[in-house]
C-alpha positions in Angstrom: 0.0 0.4 0.0 1.2 3.6 -0.9 2.1 6.2 2.2 0.0 9.2 1.4 1.1 12.2 2.6 -2.1 15.0 2.2 -1.8 18.3 0.8 -4.7 21.0 0.3 -7.0 18.4 0.1 -5.7 16.1 -2.0 -3.2 13.4 -2.0 0.4 12.8 -3.1 1.9 9.4 -2.6 5.3 8.9 -0.8 6.3 6.4 -3.1 8.5 7.1 -6.3 6.7 8.9 -8.5 7.7 11.5 -11.8 7.5 15.2 -11.1 7.3 17.2 -14.2 7.6 21.1 -14.1 6.7 23.4 -16.8 6.4 27.0 -17.2 8.7 30.0 -18.0 12.2 31.3 -16.1 9.9 31.0 -12.5 10.6 27.0 -13.1 13.6 27.3 -15.6 15.3 28.8 -12.3 16.8 32.0 -13.6 18.7 33.9 -10.8 19.6 30.9 -9.7 23.0 31.0 -12.1 24.8 27.5 -11.9 27.0 26.8 -15.0 27.1 23.2 -14.3 23.8 22.5 -15.2 21.7 23.2 -18.2 20.7 26.9 -19.3 23.2 27.9 -16.6 20.9 27.5 -13.7 19.7 25.1 -10.7 16.3 26.7 -9.5 13.5 25.5 -6.9 12.4 22.8 -9.0 15.6 21.4 -9.5 15.6 21.1 -5.7 12.4 20.4 -5.4 13.3 16.6 -7.3 16.8 16.1 -5.8 15.1 16.1 -2.2 12.3 13.8 -3.3 15.1 11.8 -4.6 15.9 11.3 -0.9 12.6 10.4 0.1 13.2 7.4 -2.6 16.0 7.2 -5.4 13.4 6.2 -8.1 11.6 9.5 -7.9 11.8 10.8 -11.6 12.1 14.2 -12.9 11.3 16.8 -15.9 11.5 20.2 -16.1 10.2 21.2 -19.4 10.1 25.4 -18.8 12.1 28.0 -20.4 12.4 31.6 -19.7 10.1 34.5 -21.5 7.2 31.9 -22.6 3.7 33.5 -22.3 1.1 30.9 -21.6 0.0 30.1 -25.4 3.6 28.7 -25.9 4.0 26.9 -22.8 0.8 25.4 -23.4 1.1 24.7 -27.1 5.0 23.2 -26.0 4.8 22.1 -23.1 1.8 20.4 -21.8 1.0 17.7 -24.6 4.9 16.7 -23.5 4.3 16.5 -20.4 1.4 15.0 -20.4 3.2 12.1 -22.0 5.3 11.3 -19.6 2.2 10.3 -17.4 3.3 12.2 -14.1 2.3 12.2 -10.9 3.1 14.8 -9.6 3.2 18.5 -12.1 4.0 22.0 -11.6 2.5 24.8 -13.4 3.5 28.8 -13.5 2.5 30.4 -17.0 1.4 34.0 -17.5 3.5 36.3 -15.8 5.1 37.2 -18.9 1.9 37.8 -20.3 1.0 40.3 -17.4 3.6 42.1 -18.4 2.7 43.2 -21.2 1.8 46.7 -22.1 -2.0 45.6 -23.0 -3.6 42.5 -21.9 -6.9 41.2 -22.2 -7.0 39.4 -18.6 -10.4 38.3 -19.2 -9.2 36.5 -22.4 -5.7 35.3 -20.5 -7.6 34.2 -17.4 -10.2 31.7 -19.9 -7.3 30.1 -21.6 -5.0 29.9 -18.2 -8.5 27.9 -17.0 -8.3 25.4 -20.1 -4.8 24.8 -19.7 -5.2 23.5 -16.0 -8.3 21.6 -16.6 -6.2 19.4 -19.1 -3.6 19.1 -16.3 -6.2 18.3 -13.8 -7.8 15.5 -16.1 -4.8 13.9 -16.4 -5.1 12.5 -12.9 -1.7 13.9 -11.5 -1.4 16.1 -8.5 -1.3 19.7 -9.8 0.6 22.3 -8.3 -0.6 26.2 -9.2 0.9 29.2 -8.0 -0.1 33.0 -7.5 2.1 35.6 -8.7 4.0 37.5 -6.0 3.8 41.2 -5.2 6.7 42.3 -6.5 7.8 45.9 -5.4 8.3 47.7 -8.3 8.4 51.6 -9.6 4.5 53.4 -9.7 5.1 53.0 -14.0 4.2 49.3 -13.4 1.1 50.0 -11.6 -1.3 48.5 -14.3 0.7 45.2 -14.0 0.3 45.0 -10.5 -3.4 45.0 -10.5 -3.5 42.4 -13.6 -1.0 40.3 -10.8 -3.8 40.7 -8.0 -6.7 40.2 -10.5 -4.4 36.6 -11.7 -4.2 35.8 -8.3 -7.9 35.9 -7.3 -8.4 33.6 -10.1 -5.8 30.8 -9.5 -7.1 30.4 -5.9 -10.7 30.0 -7.3 -9.3 27.8 -9.6 -7.7 25.5 -6.8 -10.7 25.5 -4.8 -12.8 24.4 -7.7 -10.6 21.7 -9.1 -9.0 20.3 -5.5 -10.9 17.0 -6.3 -9.1 16.8 -9.0 -5.2 17.4 -7.5 -5.3 21.0 -7.9 -3.3 22.6 -4.8 -2.2 25.9 -4.1 1.5 27.5 -3.0 0.5 31.1 -2.4 3.5 32.7 -3.4 2.1 35.8 -2.6 1.7 35.3 1.1 4.9 34.1 1.3 6.3 37.5 3.4 10.0 36.4 3.2 10.0 37.7 -0.5 9.5 41.0 0.8 13.2 41.1 1.5 14.7 42.6 -1.5 17.6 40.4 -1.0 15.8 37.3 -2.3 15.4 38.5 -5.6 18.1 38.9 -8.7 19.5 42.2 -9.6 16.5 42.5 -12.3 14.2 42.3 -9.5 12.0 40.1 -11.2 13.5 36.6 -10.7 14.7 34.9 -7.3 18.1 34.6 -7.1 19.5 31.9 -5.2 18.2 32.0 -1.5 14.5 33.1 -3.0 14.7 29.6 -5.1 15.8 27.4 -2.0 13.3 29.2 0.2 10.3 28.3 -2.3 11.6 24.8 -2.6 11.4 24.6 0.9 7.9 26.0 0.8 6.8 23.5 -1.8 8.6 20.1 0.2 6.7 21.1 3.3 2.9 22.0 1.2 3.3 18.5 1.1 5.2 17.4 4.5 7.9 15.9 2.6 11.1 15.2 5.4 13.8 17.6 3.2 17.8 18.5 3.9 17.3 22.2 2.8 18.0 25.0 5.1 17.7 29.0 5.1 19.0 31.2 7.6 17.1 34.5 7.7 18.7 37.4 6.8 19.8 39.8 9.4 19.2 43.6 9.1 19.1 45.3 5.8 21.5 48.3 5.4 19.7 51.5 4.7 20.4 53.5 1.2 19.8 57.0 1.1 18.1 58.6 -1.6 21.3 59.3 -3.9 22.0 55.7 -3.4 18.5 54.5 -4.3 18.2 56.6 -7.4 21.5 55.6 -9.1 20.2 52.1 -8.6 16.6 52.8 -10.1 18.4 54.1 -13.1 20.9 51.5 -13.6 18.1 48.8 -13.0 16.0 50.6 -15.8 19.1 51.0 -18.3 20.0 47.3 -17.9 17.3 45.7 -17.5 14.1 47.4 -18.5 14.7 49.0 -21.4 16.5 46.0 -23.0 13.2 43.8 -21.6 10.8 46.4 -23.5 13.3 46.7 -26.6 13.3 42.9 -27.1 9.6 42.7 -27.1 9.2 45.2 -29.3 11.3 43.7 -31.8 9.4 40.1 -31.3 12.1 38.4 -29.3 12.9 36.7 -26.0 15.8 35.4 -23.6 14.7 32.3 -24.7 14.3 31.9 -28.3 17.8 29.9 -28.5 17.5 27.4 -25.4 15.7 24.1 -25.0 13.9 22.4 -22.1 17.0 21.7 -19.1 15.6 18.0 -18.8 13.2 17.2 -21.8 13.3 13.4 -20.8 12.6 12.4 -17.4 15.8 11.7 -15.1 16.6 10.1 -12.0 17.8 13.1 -9.5 19.5 10.4 -7.3 21.9 9.6 -10.0 23.2 13.7 -9.8 22.4 15.8 -12.0 25.6 17.4 -12.5 26.9 14.5 -13.3 23.7 13.6 -15.7 24.6 16.8 -17.3 28.5 16.1 -18.2 27.3 13.1 -19.7 24.7 14.7 -22.2 27.3 17.0 -22.9 30.1 14.8 -23.9 27.3 13.1 -25.9 26.4 15.7 -27.8 30.0 16.6 -28.2 30.8 12.8 -29.6 27.7 13.2 -32.0 28.6 16.9 -33.2 32.1 15.0 -33.9 30.6 12.3 -35.7 28.4 14.7 -38.0 31.6 16.3 -38.9 33.5 13.9 -39.6 30.2 12.2 -42.0 30.3 15.8 -43.7 33.8 15.3 -44.4 33.7 11.6 -45.8 
């Protein structure tokens, strides 16, 4: 008999399963930089998968998320692939990049999001949904923050409506630790390493899963005077905000040249860095073989 852990009115089997993470940069792991892992990042989902493998080394994991993806590409490119893997646990975060558009029909966006959730819940897997955090940004982003509030209300209602189908909420909005700017990368939009570690802890504890992750609270925040604050804001606009809107105007994204980090199920117990090194060696051998065939 499986040993079950209770979470949000649904059940997650503690016996080995298959965790598939889908979404955008939030789930890919942007901000938690690590050059020894695919796409140069680690992220909360990798950390969750590793801890699951410590509960049982037979746990499997895939991560299809790619930075900058909007809802429709996530649905079109990731959901069918994810469901074909027959996951027992799915994480789904999407819509954040749509909310950052200059104009957005929220009713239409939320209808498409709800349709995606319906497909995921129909799989029989446990489906973890997230609210979006109220990132403290310049007042010029007020319309986007209001959309985020509307999105969060809709996500909470979807979880309530689908709790009997395996939907579970990780209410990112309520995690006060993220009010500290030291949880965020320099772009102010993505969690840094500490933020990803903390979110992984919240995910695991949502299900009562034993883990070995630690998070040490920060000390007092160092005060920044008005001059220092202004300098930082100007640098942020120049280095991150303007380039982001420039890319949107040109119709390009930071994820255009990237592939999913873990496109097929792996066993994290085998070592993610070791698995990535093997992948790189295999790709190098394939490239060498291809070059040789062209020279014949």
